[in-house]
N, C-alpha and C positions, 0 to 999 in steps of 0.2 A: 504494500500500500504506500502511496506517496506520503512524504513527510507533511505533517500539518503544522502550521504556525499560527499562533494566536495574533489577532490584531487588536488594536485599542490602545491601552496604556503603553508607554515607552517600555520596551523590553530591556531587562538588565542581564539576561542570560537565557539559557535553554536547558531543559531537562528532557530526558527521553524515556519512553516506556521500555522497560528492560526485558519483558517476557510476554509470551502469548501471541495471539494473532496480530496485534499491532506493534509487536517488537520493533524497536528502532524509530518509532514515530517520535518526532521532536515536538516539544511544547515550549513555546516562548514563555518566559517568566517575566511578568510585569514588574516595573520598578515601583513597588508599593511598600509603605511602612509595615514592618512586621511580617512581610512575606518572605519565607525561606523554605523552599521545597525540601522535602526529605532527600538526603543524598542517596545516590545509587546504591552504595554499600548497605545503608540502613534499609532501603526498600527491598533489596535482594534478601536480606535476613528476614524481614517482616514477611515477605511472600513465601519464603521457605517454611516459616512457622505456620502460615495460613494454608499451605498446600493441601492438607487433608480436609479442609473446611470450605475452600473457595468455590468448588464446582456447584453451580446452581444457587449460590448464596445471594441474599438480598442485602445490599450494602448501603450505608449512609456515610457520606463524607462531609463532616461538618468543617467549617473554615476551609473550604476547598482550595482557595487560592489558585494555583496553576491547574488543579484538578488531577494531578498525576496519580494520586492514590486511588481515586475512584476509577479513572480510565484504566489504570494498571489492573485493578480487580476484575473489571469486565473483560479486558484483554486476556486474562488468565482463566476465564470460565465462570465468573459470577453471573448470575441471571440478570442482575440490574444493579445500578448505583444511582442514588440521588445525591447530587452535589449541591451543598448549601454555601452560597457566597453572597456577602452583603454588598460588595463593591460592584456597581453597575457595569463598569467597563470590563472587569474581570469575569463577571457572570456572562456578559455578551460574548467574550472570547471563548468561554467554555461551551456555550451553545453553538458557536461557529465550529469549534473543533468536533463536537458530536456530529454536526451536519457533514463536515468533511469526511469523517470516518463512516458515515452512512449508518449510524446506529440510533435506534430508539431505546436501547437498553440503558442509556445514560440520560437522566433527567436533571434539569438545572432549576434550582429554587433560589431566586434572588431574595435573600433575607438574612437578618442577623441570626446566628446560630441559636442563641437563647430564646429569641422571639419564635423561631421555627419550632423549638422544643416545647414552647408554651401552647402550641396548637394541638390538634387531635393526634394522639399517638398512633403510630404504625410500627409493628414489630420488625426489627432488622436482625439478621444473623451476624453481621460484622459491621462495626461502627468505627470510623477513623476520626480521632480527636487530636488535632494538631493546631491549637490556637496560638495567636501571637503570645509569646512568652511574657511580655511585660504586662499583659492585661490580667493575669492571675485568674483565669476562667475555669481551670480544670475541675475544681471541686463543684462549682455550680453546674457545669455541664454534666458531670457524672451523676449528680443528684437528680437532675432533670431526666437523664436517660433511664434511671431506675423506675420511672413512673410510666411504664407501658411501651417504651421504645425498644425493648430488647426481647427477641424471641428466646425460647428456652435454650440454654447452653450458648447464648450469644457471646461473641468475643469483641472486646473493645481494644483498639490500638490507641495508646496514649503516648504522645511525644511532648516532652517538656524540657525546660532548662535542666542541665545536669544537677544543679543544686536544689531542685524542687523536691518537696517532701513526697513520700510515697502516697499512693491513693488511699483515701480513708476506708476504714472498715465499713461495710462488709465486702469491699472490693478485694479480690485476691489476684496477685501477680502470678501468671503462669510461665511467662518468659520475659527476659529483660536484657538490655544491653546499653552500652554508653559509648559516646564518642567524646572528644574534648569538650564539647559544649552542650551535647544533647543526651538526655536519658529517654529511652524508648522501651515501652512495655506492652505486652499483651496481657489483658486483665479480664476477669469474669466477675459478674455481680453474684454474690453468694447470700443475698438477703432473702 
């Protein structure tokens, strides 16, 4: 498939989908405050962890940004992904990329993540939570997810600053890793 590039906000770099049917597709990364897509190495580890669960999964990508997590999930066999992004230009770029890839398995919701989670819950199998680190939203988002947004045995990917505290109980860490600046975890709600 031809490489897809996002239009809209000035690009500051490019990430690529690293596995599945859209492998190698390049995604422009807009120059936006707080936007830092998960590095290739972290995404490769994450999707190795998710390999037994991804096929046919319903995914929710909160704080979608470049959309690389949601698109990667569908590329690797997830049934669908809803990408939630509050920035209008970034959301438009995500919709354009979905159109270029010719998929209706990726839905775009232009909304603030917490506002979106205040709506009518739909259960998801895998949720990606990668908020801007400076905003301190992790605990509020995890609390909201626990109220009807998680299918039985759902997994949540949480990316945060390396020094961030662990997720609060009753969340349980099943896998974790770190880079110089980032802590990334696969967690389950055990409440």
